[in-house]
C-alpha positions in Angstrom: -9.2 -164.7 12.5 -7.9 -164.3 9.0 -10.1 -166.1 6.6 -13.3 -166.3 8.7 -14.8 -163.3 6.9 -14.8 -165.1 3.6 -16.2 -168.3 5.1 -18.8 -166.6 7.2 -21.3 -165.7 4.5 -24.2 -166.3 7.0 -22.9 -163.6 9.4 -22.4 -165.8 12.5 -19.1 -167.3 13.6 -17.4 -168.2 16.9 -14.2 -169.8 18.3 -15.0 -172.6 20.7 -11.5 -174.0 21.4 -7.9 -172.9 21.4 -4.8 -174.9 22.3 -1.1 -173.7 22.3 1.8 -176.2 22.3 4.1 -173.2 22.9 3.8 -169.5 22.9 2.9 -168.4 19.4 2.1 -171.9 18.2 -1.6 -172.5 18.6 -4.6 -174.0 16.9 -8.2 -172.9 17.2 -11.5 -174.1 15.9 -15.1 -173.2 16.0 -18.0 -172.7 13.6 -19.3 -170.3 10.9 -22.5 -170.0 9.0 -22.2 -170.5 5.2 -24.3 -168.8 2.6 -27.2 -171.2 3.3 -26.9 -170.4 7.0 -25.7 -173.9 7.7 -23.2 -174.1 10.6 -19.9 -175.5 9.4 -16.7 -176.3 11.3 -13.4 -174.4 10.8 -9.8 -174.7 12.1 -6.9 -172.2 12.0 -3.3 -172.5 13.1 -0.9 -169.9 14.5 2.8 -170.5 13.7 5.6 -168.4 15.3 3.0 -165.8 16.4 1.2 -165.4 13.0 -2.3 -166.8 12.4 -2.9 -168.6 9.2 -6.1 -168.5 7.2 -9.1 -170.2 8.7 -10.4 -173.1 6.7 -13.4 -175.4 6.7 -12.6 -178.8 8.3 -12.2 -181.1 5.2 -15.1 -183.4 4.7 -17.3 -181.8 7.4 -19.8 -180.1 5.1 -20.7 -183.4 3.4 -21.2 -185.1 6.7 -23.2 -182.2 8.1 -26.3 -183.1 6.1 -28.5 -181.7 8.9 -26.8 -178.4 8.2 -27.1 -176.7 11.6 -24.5 -178.0 14.0 -21.0 -178.7 12.7 -18.5 -177.2 15.1 -15.1 -177.8 16.8 -15.7 -178.2 20.5 -12.3 -178.9 21.9 -8.6 -178.8 20.8 -5.3 -180.1 22.2 -1.8 -179.6 20.9 1.0 -181.8 22.0 3.6 -179.9 19.9 3.6 -177.2 17.3 1.6 -178.4 14.3 0.6 -181.6 16.1 -3.0 -181.0 17.2 -6.3 -182.8 17.5 -9.7 -181.4 17.8 -13.1 -182.9 18.8 -16.0 -182.0 16.6 -19.7 -182.7 16.1 -22.1 -182.5 13.2 -25.8 -183.2 12.5 -26.3 -186.1 10.1 -29.1 -186.6 7.6 -31.3 -188.3 10.2 -30.9 -185.3 12.5 -28.6 -187.2 14.9 -25.6 -185.6 16.4 -22.4 -187.5 15.5 -18.9 -187.1 16.9 -15.7 -186.8 14.9 -12.0 -186.1 15.5 -9.7 -184.1 13.2 -5.9 -184.2 13.5 -3.2 -181.9 12.2 0.3 -183.4 11.8 
């Protein structure tokens, strides 16, 4: 995935979910480890067959105070560039919390 190499300073990354509204129009999400080896969530979109640059899910790093568990677990696209993804993170009390992110 373009962009994961620059995000993945900790050397571990994975894609957990992919959904395609049509051929060549997909979204994917997963996790990477940042420089402090904290797991952070990322998303990336494919448009007309070309993958964009992976990016951290906005706001996730600040929610992920536990640092070890932010990830995208599921994705669903109803139409091109109209996707939602289920995610989780570990809060400051070491409790897993659920979140949803949407692309529109």
